[in-house]
N, C-alpha and C positions, 0 to 999 in steps of 0.2 A: 104869361108872355103873349102878346098881341103882335101879330106879324101881318102886314098888308099883303094881299095876294099879288104875286108878281114881284115881290122884293125877296129874292133868293127862294122862292117856292117853284118847285119843279113838278112835272107830271111824267111819271115813268110808267111804262107797260112792259110787262114780261110774263114769263111762266112762273107757277108756284115753285118750281124747282130752282129758279134763278136766284142768285144771292142779291138781296136788296142793297141799294147804294148806302154808303155810310160816310162819315166825315173823312176817313182816309181816302176813299175812292173819289169822293165829291166834296172837297173842302168847303165850297160855298152852299152845301145842302142846308136849307133853312126849315124853320118851323112851318108845318102846314103842307109840306110836300107830299104828293101822293104817289101811290104805286098800285096799279091795278093788275091783278093776276088774271090774264086772259083766258086761262083753262079752268078757273074755278070761279070767276067774277067776284073774288074777294077783293075789297078796297081797303088799302092800308093808308095811314096818315103818319107822317113823321112828327115825333115829339122831341124837338131839339133840346129842350131843358133837361130831359131825362135820357137823351140819345137812344131812342128806341122807336120802333114802328108799332103803331096800334092798330089792330084789326078792327076797322070801323064796322065792317059787315057784322062780325060777331057781337060787337057791342050793341048794334041795332037789334039783333036777334036775341040778345040777352044771354049769349053764350059766355061763360066765365073764362077769362084769360088768366094766364100764369105769368 
């Protein structure tokens, strides 16, 4: 799924203890939206097709996700 930046893509910032947005809280949440954890510097990207947040920082560091 290819989504142009700016078309339903949002940038969120919060703490690692904050609940990340989902389709129930943000119905227009789109593929490629990002969430930056300010206290850990972890960057997450939303995968709309699988309805999940991927830890981009962990992927870049080669840390296995579950």
